[in-house]
C-alpha positions, 0 to 999 in steps of 0.5 A: 542552339547550334546552327549549321549552314549549307549552300542552300539551307540552314539546319539546327543541331537535330538536322531539321531545315528551318529556312530555305530560299533560292530567290532571295540572295541573303538572309540576316538573322540576329539571335537576341538571347545570344551574342551570335549572328546567324547568316543564311546565304543562298546566292551564287557568290561562294567567296563572299559566303565563305568570308561571312562564315569566317566572320561568324566563326569569330564568336564572342571576342576574347584576348586569346590566340584562338580568337586572334587567329579567327579574326586574322583569317576573316580579315585576310579572306575579306581583303582578298575579295573584289570590291563587288564581293566585299559589298556582299559581305553583309556582316563586315561590321561584325569583323570590324567590331571584333577587331576593335574589341580585341585591340581594346582588350590588349591593355586589359589582358597585359595587366592581367597577364602580369598577375598570371605570371606572378601566380605561376611563379609561385611554383611548388608550395613550400613552407619558406619565406620565399614562397610565402612572399610570392603568394602574398605578392600574387594576391596583392597584385590580383586584388589591385586588378579591375573586375574585368581584369580579374575575369581574365585571371579566373578564365585562365585558371590562374586564380584557382592556382593562387587559391590552391597555393594559399590553402596549401601554404596554410595547411603546411603552416598548421602541420608544422605547428603540430610537428613542433610539439613532437620535435620538442618531445624528441629534444627533451630525450637528452642523453640516453640512459638505462632508466625508467625516466629516459625510457618514458621520454623516448616512448612519449616522443614515439607515440606523439610521432606516430599519431601525426599525418604523413604531411605533418611527419615531414616537418619533424626535422629531428626524427633521426634523434628519436630513432638513434635514442631508441637504438641506443636504449635497446643496446643499453637494455640488452647490456644490462639484461646480460649484467642482471643475468650474471648477477642472478646466476651468482646469486643462484650459487647459494651456499658453497658445498663440494657438490656437482650442483655447486660446481655447475652453478659456479661454472654457469656464473663464471661463463655469464661474467666472462661474456661481459665487457669490462664496463659491464663487469664493473656493474656486477654488484655481487662479483665478489660473491662469485670470487669467494665461491670459487675459492671456497669450492677449490678449498673444499675440493682439496679437502675432499681429496685428503686421506685420513689414516691412523698413526699406527697404520703403515702406508707404503710410499714416500712421506713428506712434511708440509715443509717439503722434507722427506721423512724416513718412515711413516709419521707417528705424530698427528698432523698433515703430511704428503704421501704419494702426492696426496695430502694425508691427515694422520690421527 
């Protein structure tokens, strides 16, 4: 229960008066269940009462700046009293005891402070030998403390920091071991080729990476190798699809005839091949089919333009033999001739 003192009364936290006197100068109570002394003062010496209140405020002694300040304030206030006033400070022994206890706690705290500093020196946890060394050193130093010293480390929340650091490091270690499996799968991709085996290795590595947690992914140091392999494979796939498209268009030419359909098929195949790089063209396994088709189609086109006439039919124009000699009249012998710039078959 918390107590509040006034000039002439003591009230509990609900404001109920529990003691009052105007004739007795001092009442001194000890709370057996708590390490707190409660003083009820009703005298006229305000300075003595103020000092006693300062001593009461010290409370349980701990090696903290707050406690030290309370003790120093009480001591300063007490030393400023007259001898008569000092004699009225009935809880002076409490001040002396608090000073002694605080002093004794000094060495205990100093050792504990070294451990606290080691724990705080861990900083951000990382999966490095340096960080592991700091954690181990802090743990060993803590274990060497007495129980009393350990209580101070716990009180300053440093022990929680140590536990968190150990837990985080162990989790990082476990995550890194899982990530190593993915790293190995990425390394196994090797040189990227447009093959089912290579595609399978890339897909396997990607699937293994995707099931990792965000923290585990941080330990996949060669992720760039996977992304590069995926990009290269995609480029190879696009290149091979262009080659396969050209091959298919060449196969679609079929039997070469002097028709518009054949001409368009040859033209489409030629365009597909011409859009390829030299390296891609070297992969067009049926390129010779296109080349032969072009030659055959041109030959058929020439033959389609040949005029066939009978030897006895006169055709006006200038006639030439295939050897380039000009003839004086219409040829009478069967054969191939040139008349008016056209190839003519005479039968």
